[in-house]
C-alpha positions as CSV (number, residue, x, y, z in Angstrom):
1,M,0.1,0.0,-0.1
2,G,1.1,3.4,-0.9
3,H,1.9,6.5,1.6
4,P,-1.1,8.5,2.3
5,E,0.7,11.5,0.6
6,E,1.2,9.5,-2.7
7,V,-1.2,10.5,-5.3
8,V,-2.1,7.8,-7.5
9,V,-3.0,8.5,-10.9
10,K,-6.3,6.6,-12.2
11,S,-8.1,6.6,-15.3
12,Y,-11.6,7.4,-15.9
13,D,-12.4,3.6,-16.5
14,E,-10.8,2.8,-13.2
15,I,-12.7,5.4,-11.0
16,E,-15.9,4.9,-12.9
17,A,-15.7,1.0,-11.9
18,M,-14.7,2.0,-8.4
19,L,-17.7,4.2,-7.9
20,A,-20.0,1.6,-9.3
21,E,-19.0,-1.0,-7.1
22,Q,-19.3,1.3,-4.3
23,V,-22.7,2.3,-5.2
24,A,-23.4,-1.5,-5.8
25,D,-22.3,-2.9,-2.4
26,R,-24.4,-0.1,-0.7
27,T,-27.4,-0.6,-2.8
28,G,-27.2,-4.3,-3.2
29,T,-27.5,-3.9,-7.0
30,P,-24.7,-5.8,-9.3
31,A,-22.1,-3.2,-10.3
32,D,-23.2,-3.7,-13.9
33,D,-26.6,-2.6,-13.4
34,V,-25.8,0.5,-11.6
35,D,-26.7,3.6,-14.1
36,R,-23.7,5.7,-14.2
37,T,-25.7,8.6,-15.4
38,R,-28.2,8.7,-12.6
39,R,-28.0,10.9,-9.7
40,F,-26.5,9.4,-6.5
41,D,-29.6,10.1,-4.5
42,K,-31.6,8.3,-7.1
43,L,-29.5,5.4,-6.8
44,G,-30.4,5.1,-3.4
45,L,-27.4,6.7,-1.8
46,D,-28.1,9.2,1.3
47,S,-25.8,12.2,2.5
48,A,-24.0,9.5,4.9
49,D,-23.0,7.2,1.9
50,A,-21.9,10.2,0.0
51,V,-19.5,11.0,2.7
52,R,-18.4,7.4,2.9
53,L,-18.1,7.5,-0.6
54,V,-15.6,10.4,-0.7
55,G,-13.7,8.4,1.9
56,E,-13.3,5.6,-0.3
57,L,-12.3,7.6,-3.3
58,E,-9.7,9.5,-1.2
59,D,-8.2,6.1,-0.5
60,F,-8.7,5.2,-4.3
61,V,-6.8,8.1,-5.5
62,G,-4.4,8.9,-2.7
63,R,-5.3,12.7,-2.3
64,P,-7.9,14.6,-0.1
65,L,-11.3,15.3,-1.9
66,S,-13.9,17.8,-1.0
67,A,-16.9,16.2,0.6
68,S,-19.0,18.0,-1.6
69,L,-17.9,16.4,-4.7
70,P,-20.9,14.2,-5.0
71,Y,-23.1,17.3,-4.8
72,N,-21.1,18.9,-7.4
73,Y,-21.0,16.0,-9.7
74,P,-23.9,14.0,-8.7
75,T,-23.6,11.2,-11.1
76,I,-20.9,8.2,-11.2
77,E,-20.2,9.7,-14.9
78,Q,-19.8,13.4,-14.0
79,L,-17.6,12.4,-10.6
80,A,-15.3,10.0,-12.3
81,R,-14.8,12.6,-15.2
82,C,-14.0,15.2,-12.7
83,L,-11.3,13.2,-10.9
84,A,-9.7,11.7,-14.0
85,D,-9.6,15.4,-15.5
86,G,-7.8,16.2,-12.1
87,D,-10.3,19.0,-11.5
88,A,-11.1,17.8,-7.8
């Protein structure tokens, strides 16, 4: 495992897949069936889930992230693009 300060470059596809897995784990839906274009709240995630999701993302990408990301980028597709582009 890397050091906490080590930033790990992840592709859009890697981030999208990770987010779909996290949503699937929280909702009991198979990851392949998670709609990447639906809002997180419409997928069944509440605000506590969103905070936990950001924590998982921080570990995944190796850098601190804003807790508001799921609100500013409310779909898997949008959030994955933002992170892959380095906008967060």
